[in-house]
BAFITOR-371306 format. One record per residue (C-alpha): residue number from 1; x, y, z. Coordinates in pm, 1 decimal, padded with zeros to 6 digits. Layout:
<recs>
+-----+----------+----------+----------+
! seq !        x !        y !        z !
+-----+----------+----------+----------+
! NUM !        X !        Y !        Z !
...
+-----+----------+----------+----------+
</recs>
This chain:
<recs>
+-----+----------+----------+----------+
! seq !        x !        y !        z !
+-----+----------+----------+----------+
!   1 !  13112.1 !  19948.6 !  07176.6 !
!   2 !  13287.7 !  19932.0 !  06844.5 !
!   3 !  13665.2 !  19905.8 !  06868.8 !
!   4 !  13729.1 !  20260.1 !  06748.8 !
!   5 !  13455.5 !  20419.3 !  06954.5 !
!   6 !  13550.5 !  20229.8 !  07267.6 !
!   7 !  13906.1 !  20348.1 !  07232.7 !
!   8 !  13811.9 !  20710.1 !  07174.5 !
!   9 !  13546.1 !  20709.6 !  07442.2 !
!  10 !  13749.6 !  20529.5 !  07708.9 !
!  11 !  14098.7 !  20656.3 !  07656.5 !
!  12 !  13996.0 !  20972.0 !  07836.8 !
!  13 !  13974.0 !  20791.9 !  08169.1 !
!  14 !  14296.4 !  20593.9 !  08175.9 !
!  15 !  14601.8 !  20812.4 !  08129.9 !
!  16 !  14856.9 !  20896.5 !  08399.6 !
!  17 !  15191.3 !  21074.4 !  08371.4 !
!  18 !  15437.1 !  21245.4 !  08605.9 !
!  19 !  15412.3 !  21617.4 !  08672.4 !
!  20 !  15541.3 !  21853.1 !  08941.4 !
!  21 !  15347.7 !  22115.7 !  09126.6 !
!  22 !  15361.3 !  22254.8 !  09474.3 !
!  23 !  15155.1 !  22570.7 !  09494.8 !
!  24 !  14827.5 !  22415.0 !  09610.0 !
!  25 !  14920.1 !  22307.2 !  09962.6 !
!  26 !  14722.9 !  22468.0 !  10243.2 !
!  27 !  14880.0 !  22780.2 !  10385.4 !
!  28 !  14737.8 !  22769.5 !  10729.8 !
!  29 !  14830.0 !  22542.5 !  11014.3 !
!  30 !  14574.9 !  22264.5 !  11046.4 !
!  31 !  14378.8 !  22245.3 !  11368.5 !
!  32 !  14362.9 !  21916.7 !  11560.6 !
!  33 !  14103.0 !  21699.1 !  11394.6 !
!  34 !  14126.1 !  21882.3 !  11061.3 !
!  35 !  14310.4 !  21797.8 !  10744.4 !
!  36 !  14578.0 !  21999.5 !  10565.3 !
!  37 !  14322.3 !  22231.5 !  10407.2 !
!  38 !  14138.6 !  22297.3 !  10730.8 !
!  39 !  13863.2 !  22044.6 !  10665.2 !
!  40 !  13767.8 !  21784.7 !  10922.9 !
!  41 !  13749.3 !  21416.7 !  10838.2 !
!  42 !  13597.7 !  21151.8 !  11060.9 !
!  43 !  13581.7 !  21396.5 !  11349.7 !
!  44 !  13345.4 !  21656.8 !  11202.5 !
!  45 !  13007.9 !  21631.0 !  11368.2 !
!  46 !  13118.0 !  21339.7 !  11583.0 !
!  47 !  13177.2 !  21297.3 !  11954.7 !
!  48 !  13440.8 !  21030.5 !  11891.4 !
!  49 !  13809.1 !  21116.3 !  11887.3 !
!  50 !  14008.7 !  21033.5 !  11577.0 !
!  51 !  14189.9 !  20760.0 !  11772.2 !
!  52 !  13860.0 !  20601.7 !  11881.2 !
!  53 !  13724.9 !  20610.3 !  11526.8 !
!  54 !  14045.0 !  20470.6 !  11380.9 !
!  55 !  14057.8 !  20179.1 !  11623.7 !
!  56 !  13690.3 !  20095.0 !  11584.6 !
!  57 !  13695.0 !  20126.5 !  11207.3 !
!  58 !  14009.1 !  19915.4 !  11191.5 !
!  59 !  13825.5 !  19647.1 !  11387.0 !
!  60 !  13543.5 !  19657.3 !  11132.1 !
!  61 !  13771.4 !  19631.3 !  10829.3 !
!  62 !  13960.0 !  19343.0 !  10991.9 !
!  63 !  13638.9 !  19152.4 !  11048.6 !
!  64 !  13571.9 !  19255.9 !  11407.9 !
!  65 !  13244.7 !  19374.5 !  11555.4 !
!  66 !  13379.6 !  19690.9 !  11717.2 !
!  67 !  13190.1 !  19912.2 !  11475.6 !
!  68 !  12883.2 !  19819.3 !  11276.0 !
!  69 !  12846.5 !  19887.1 !  10907.8 !
!  70 !  12565.5 !  20146.0 !  10945.5 !
!  71 !  12790.2 !  20360.1 !  11165.1 !
!  72 !  13062.5 !  20356.4 !  10901.6 !
!  73 !  12818.7 !  20421.9 !  10618.0 !
!  74 !  12682.2 !  20720.0 !  10807.1 !
!  75 !  13029.7 !  20870.7 !  10799.6 !
!  76 !  13057.1 !  20864.4 !  10420.4 !
!  77 !  12862.6 !  21191.1 !  10367.9 !
!  78 !  13070.9 !  21354.5 !  10642.1 !
!  79 !  13393.4 !  21252.3 !  10472.8 !
!  80 !  13268.7 !  21385.8 !  10139.0 !
!  81 !  13161.9 !  21714.4 !  10296.1 !
!  82 !  13499.7 !  21739.8 !  10467.6 !
!  83 !  13664.7 !  21691.9 !  10127.6 !
!  84 !  13457.1 !  21949.9 !  09939.4 !
!  85 !  13751.8 !  22183.9 !  09880.0 !
!  86 !  13955.9 !  21903.0 !  09731.8 !
!  87 !  13658.1 !  21792.9 !  09525.2 !
!  88 !  13603.2 !  22144.0 !  09393.7 !
!  89 !  13968.3 !  22174.8 !  09295.8 !
!  90 !  13964.0 !  21830.4 !  09130.5 !
!  91 !  13655.3 !  21922.3 !  08927.6 !
!  92 !  13806.5 !  22253.2 !  08816.6 !
!  93 !  14128.7 !  22076.8 !  08721.4 !
!  94 !  13938.8 !  21822.0 !  08512.2 !
!  95 !  13729.3 !  22086.8 !  08336.1 !
!  96 !  14038.9 !  22295.7 !  08270.9 !
!  97 !  14195.3 !  21996.9 !  08101.6 !
!  98 !  13882.5 !  21948.0 !  07889.1 !
!  99 !  13881.8 !  22308.1 !  07768.0 !
! 100 !  14256.1 !  22313.5 !  07709.0 !
! 101 !  14247.1 !  21985.1 !  07517.2 !
! 102 !  13957.3 !  22093.8 !  07299.1 !
! 103 !  14115.3 !  22428.4 !  07211.0 !
! 104 !  14459.5 !  22277.1 !  07155.5 !
! 105 !  14330.3 !  22009.8 !  06919.2 !
! 106 !  14107.6 !  22245.6 !  06726.2 !
! 107 !  14396.9 !  22483.7 !  06668.6 !
! 108 !  14676.8 !  22230.6 !  06623.2 !
! 109 !  14524.3 !  21893.3 !  06526.5 !
! 110 !  14841.0 !  21758.8 !  06367.6 !
! 111 !  15065.4 !  21850.7 !  06660.4 !
! 112 !  14819.8 !  21691.9 !  06905.2 !
! 113 !  14757.0 !  21370.5 !  06713.9 !
! 114 !  15046.4 !  21187.4 !  06880.0 !
! 115 !  14833.0 !  21143.6 !  07190.7 !
! 116 !  14574.7 !  20954.6 !  06987.1 !
! 117 !  14848.0 !  20729.2 !  06851.9 !
! 118 !  14962.6 !  20650.2 !  07205.1 !
! 119 !  14606.5 !  20578.5 !  07314.7 !
! 120 !  14549.1 !  20351.3 !  07018.1 !
! 121 !  14864.4 !  20156.7 !  07099.0 !
! 122 !  14760.9 !  20121.5 !  07461.7 !
! 123 !  14386.9 !  20057.8 !  07433.2 !
! 124 !  14347.8 !  19935.0 !  07076.4 !
! 125 !  14416.3 !  19569.4 !  07168.0 !
! 126 !  14165.6 !  19590.7 !  07453.2 !
! 127 !  13899.9 !  19737.6 !  07224.1 !
! 128 !  13956.6 !  19466.3 !  06965.3 !
! 129 !  13938.5 !  19196.8 !  07231.5 !
! 130 !  13612.3 !  19341.9 !  07360.7 !
! 131 !  13456.2 !  19317.7 !  07016.3 !
! 132 !  13444.6 !  18938.1 !  07051.3 !
! 133 !  13318.5 !  18930.3 !  07410.4 !
! 134 !  12975.4 !  18908.2 !  07561.2 !
! 135 !  12834.4 !  19198.3 !  07758.8 !
! 136 !  12949.2 !  19059.3 !  08093.2 !
! 137 !  13303.3 !  19012.8 !  07967.4 !
! 138 !  13316.7 !  19362.0 !  07819.5 !
! 139 !  13178.2 !  19516.3 !  08136.1 !
! 140 !  13430.2 !  19326.0 !  08344.5 !
! 141 !  13722.6 !  19443.2 !  08132.0 !
! 142 !  13608.2 !  19805.6 !  08134.9 !
! 143 !  13548.3 !  19793.5 !  08509.7 !
! 144 !  13889.3 !  19642.4 !  08575.9 !
! 145 !  14063.7 !  19914.8 !  08377.0 !
! 146 !  13863.2 !  20185.8 !  08550.0 !
! 147 !  13936.1 !  20032.3 !  08888.5 !
! 148 !  14309.1 !  20026.1 !  08817.5 !
! 149 !  14294.7 !  20392.1 !  08719.0 !
! 150 !  14107.0 !  20481.5 !  09037.7 !
! 151 !  14350.5 !  20277.4 !  09244.4 !
! 152 !  14640.5 !  20461.9 !  09085.6 !
! 153 !  14473.2 !  20791.8 !  09163.3 !
! 154 !  14442.9 !  20701.5 !  09529.5 !
! 155 !  14779.6 !  20530.8 !  09567.9 !
! 156 !  14947.4 !  20814.2 !  09380.5 !
! 157 !  14835.4 !  21043.3 !  09658.1 !
! 158 !  15127.6 !  20909.3 !  09860.5 !
! 159 !  15347.1 !  21126.4 !  09634.6 !
! 160 !  15211.3 !  21435.0 !  09811.9 !
! 161 !  14907.1 !  21448.8 !  09583.9 !
! 162 !  15106.3 !  21517.6 !  09267.3 !
! 163 !  15011.4 !  21211.7 !  09059.8 !
! 164 !  14633.7 !  21247.2 !  09111.5 !
! 165 !  14651.0 !  21607.7 !  08993.9 !
! 166 !  14837.4 !  21503.2 !  08681.5 !
! 167 !  14603.3 !  21216.6 !  08600.5 !
! 168 !  14291.2 !  21427.6 !  08648.7 !
! 169 !  14421.5 !  21704.8 !  08423.6 !
! 170 !  14550.8 !  21466.2 !  08155.9 !
! 171 !  14223.1 !  21276.9 !  08139.9 !
! 172 !  14032.5 !  21602.6 !  08108.7 !
! 173 !  14277.4 !  21698.2 !  07836.3 !
! 174 !  14201.5 !  21377.3 !  07648.4 !
! 175 !  13826.2 !  21428.6 !  07678.9 !
! 176 !  13872.2 !  21771.9 !  07522.9 !
! 177 !  14094.2 !  21638.4 !  07245.0 !
! 178 !  13850.9 !  21361.5 !  07154.9 !
! 179 !  13571.1 !  21619.0 !  07150.4 !
! 180 !  13781.5 !  21843.4 !  06927.7 !
! 181 !  13846.9 !  21554.2 !  06692.4 !
! 182 !  13473.3 !  21482.5 !  06670.9 !
! 183 !  13403.4 !  21846.9 !  06589.8 !
! 184 !  13679.7 !  21844.6 !  06328.4 !
! 185 !  13514.7 !  21549.0 !  06154.2 !
! 186 !  13199.0 !  21753.6 !  06122.7 !
! 187 !  12994.0 !  21553.4 !  06369.7 !
! 188 !  12788.5 !  21752.4 !  06619.7 !
! 189 !  12961.0 !  21797.9 !  06951.7 !
! 190 !  12636.3 !  21793.1 !  07150.1 !
! 191 !  12517.3 !  21457.8 !  07004.4 !
! 192 !  12860.9 !  21312.6 !  07077.3 !
! 193 !  12845.2 !  21423.9 !  07440.9 !
! 194 !  12486.9 !  21302.4 !  07481.5 !
! 195 !  12549.1 !  20960.8 !  07325.1 !
! 196 !  12918.0 !  20886.5 !  07366.1 !
! 197 !  13005.7 !  21038.4 !  07703.4 !
! 198 !  12704.7 !  21128.8 !  07916.9 !
! 199 !  12534.6 !  20788.7 !  07967.8 !
! 200 !  12828.4 !  20618.0 !  08136.1 !
! 201 !  13014.4 !  20940.7 !  08216.3 !
! 202 !  12750.1 !  21040.1 !  08469.9 !
! 203 !  12881.0 !  20749.1 !  08678.8 !
! 204 !  13245.3 !  20723.8 !  08577.8 !
! 205 !  13337.3 !  21092.2 !  08586.5 !
! 206 !  13211.5 !  21144.8 !  08945.2 !
! 207 !  13386.9 !  20821.7 !  09044.4 !
! 208 !  13705.2 !  20942.6 !  08883.4 !
! 209 !  13679.7 !  21288.6 !  09040.5 !
! 210 !  13614.9 !  21141.6 !  09384.8 !
! 211 !  13910.5 !  20906.7 !  09338.3 !
! 212 !  14130.5 !  21204.1 !  09253.0 !
! 213 !  13990.6 !  21388.4 !  09553.0 !
! 214 !  14083.1 !  21101.9 !  09784.1 !
! 215 !  14433.1 !  21083.9 !  09641.6 !
! 216 !  14494.9 !  21457.6 !  09674.5 !
! 217 !  14354.2 !  21469.9 !  10026.6 !
! 218 !  14578.3 !  21182.7 !  10128.7 !
! 219 !  14883.2 !  21337.7 !  09965.6 !
! 220 !  14837.0 !  21684.8 !  10112.9 !
! 221 !  14792.8 !  21539.5 !  10460.5 !
! 222 !  15104.2 !  21324.8 !  10423.8 !
! 223 !  15288.8 !  21639.9 !  10327.1 !
! 224 !  15143.7 !  21809.9 !  10632.7 !
! 225 !  15279.3 !  21526.8 !  10845.0 !
! 226 !  15623.0 !  21566.4 !  10687.8 !
! 227 !  15614.7 !  21935.3 !  10776.9 !
! 228 !  15511.9 !  21863.2 !  11134.2 !
! 229 !  15156.0 !  21988.5 !  11092.5 !
! 230 !  14987.4 !  21649.8 !  11127.8 !
! 231 !  15001.2 !  21360.3 !  11369.7 !
! 232 !  15036.0 !  20994.5 !  11277.4 !
! 233 !  14689.1 !  20911.1 !  11405.7 !
! 234 !  14538.8 !  21179.1 !  11181.1 !
! 235 !  14702.7 !  21017.4 !  10877.7 !
! 236 !  14561.0 !  20681.1 !  10983.4 !
! 237 !  14214.4 !  20833.4 !  10995.9 !
! 238 !  14261.3 !  20984.5 !  10648.8 !
! 239 !  14363.7 !  20641.6 !  10517.6 !
! 240 !  14049.3 !  20488.8 !  10668.5 !
! 241 !  13844.1 !  20770.1 !  10513.5 !
! 242 !  13996.3 !  20687.3 !  10178.0 !
! 243 !  13933.9 !  20313.3 !  10199.6 !
! 244 !  13576.5 !  20366.8 !  10314.0 !
! 245 !  13477.0 !  20609.4 !  10036.8 !
! 246 !  13665.8 !  20409.6 !  09775.0 !
! 247 !  13475.4 !  20094.8 !  09869.6 !
! 248 !  13131.8 !  20243.3 !  09927.1 !
! 249 !  13119.0 !  20516.8 !  09661.7 !
! 250 !  13387.5 !  20489.8 !  09393.1 !
! 251 !  13370.3 !  20116.5 !  09321.9 !
! 252 !  12987.8 !  20108.7 !  09277.6 !
! 253 !  13003.4 !  20414.2 !  09049.8 !
! 254 !  13266.9 !  20249.3 !  08832.4 !
! 255 !  13071.1 !  19924.8 !  08820.4 !
! 256 !  12755.3 !  20105.1 !  08709.6 !
! 257 !  12946.3 !  20311.3 !  08455.0 !
! 258 !  13110.6 !  20003.6 !  08305.3 !
! 259 !  12778.4 !  19825.1 !  08261.6 !
! 260 !  12612.1 !  20131.4 !  08109.7 !
! 261 !  12901.3 !  20187.0 !  07870.9 !
! 262 !  12894.6 !  19841.2 !  07714.6 !
! 263 !  12515.5 !  19839.4 !  07688.2 !
! 264 !  12343.5 !  20177.4 !  07659.5 !
! 265 !  12636.5 !  20387.9 !  07537.1 !
! 266 !  12749.3 !  20130.2 !  07283.4 !
! 267 !  12405.6 !  20099.1 !  07126.2 !
! 268 !  12344.1 !  20474.0 !  07131.1 !
! 269 !  12669.8 !  20535.0 !  06949.2 !
! 270 !  12592.5 !  20268.3 !  06689.1 !
! 271 !  12241.1 !  20400.6 !  06640.7 !
! 272 !  12303.2 !  20776.3 !  06641.0 !
! 273 !  12660.2 !  20809.8 !  06522.9 !
! 274 !  12716.4 !  20501.6 !  06311.7 !
! 275 !  13056.3 !  20527.9 !  06141.9 !
! 276 !  13078.0 !  20905.0 !  06182.3 !
! 277 !  13329.1 !  20872.5 !  06467.2 !
! 278 !  13638.1 !  20682.6 !  06370.6 !
! 279 !  13965.3 !  20632.9 !  06547.2 !
! 280 !  14261.5 !  20757.5 !  06344.2 !
+-----+----------+----------+----------+
</recs>
């Protein structure tokens, strides 16, 4: 992707700042085998106790044969279903950021332009470096940056889920601001979404949302443990849930999105948009 387009198109997935919120923690006492929002994890639909699952899964991740890969893979859909409330909230938070960013930039473009300056300072050198790379090198750089963002989403969950919420909202905000900037330049918003966001976004945005979901789920359950609502073994199971879904779902989505971005998206933008979208 051209340096400017890559910066505008990718900055939306890599921002993280500190923020404080506390009103979204579950209000009911979690039942044994459920997480802080009343959703079960490894235990839902299973005849294994959380301790059995944790010990067997730990043996798998450490190279043992206690639990075969198919058994772990079969648990991925269960973990995702158990996290549906978190995933719904993460999606709403992201979309709220998109709408807020679009409206804010359309109404106050000058006041909002400082975010673009920060993004250019942060990702401009990467975009310029990518312009001299082959496809594999570009895909590797994009994937590595996306992976770091996803890792920060998950690890930030240790702060009681606060950092993932901030990152999800801020990245939605940046998507909206970039879209507002495109509309301000007179370029069609729909063509921009179809060519500059959708091709790789259909992989990266779900990966990012799931990463935020994992981080929030981890953080809320750690908070539940601090308040005496959770047991240590339940937290261990949540951690194993997180590592499993991150490895099996998030990483492949980010890999696919990175490859699509530096191939399909880049050529679509050059073909359809040309120089219409510039980074200021």
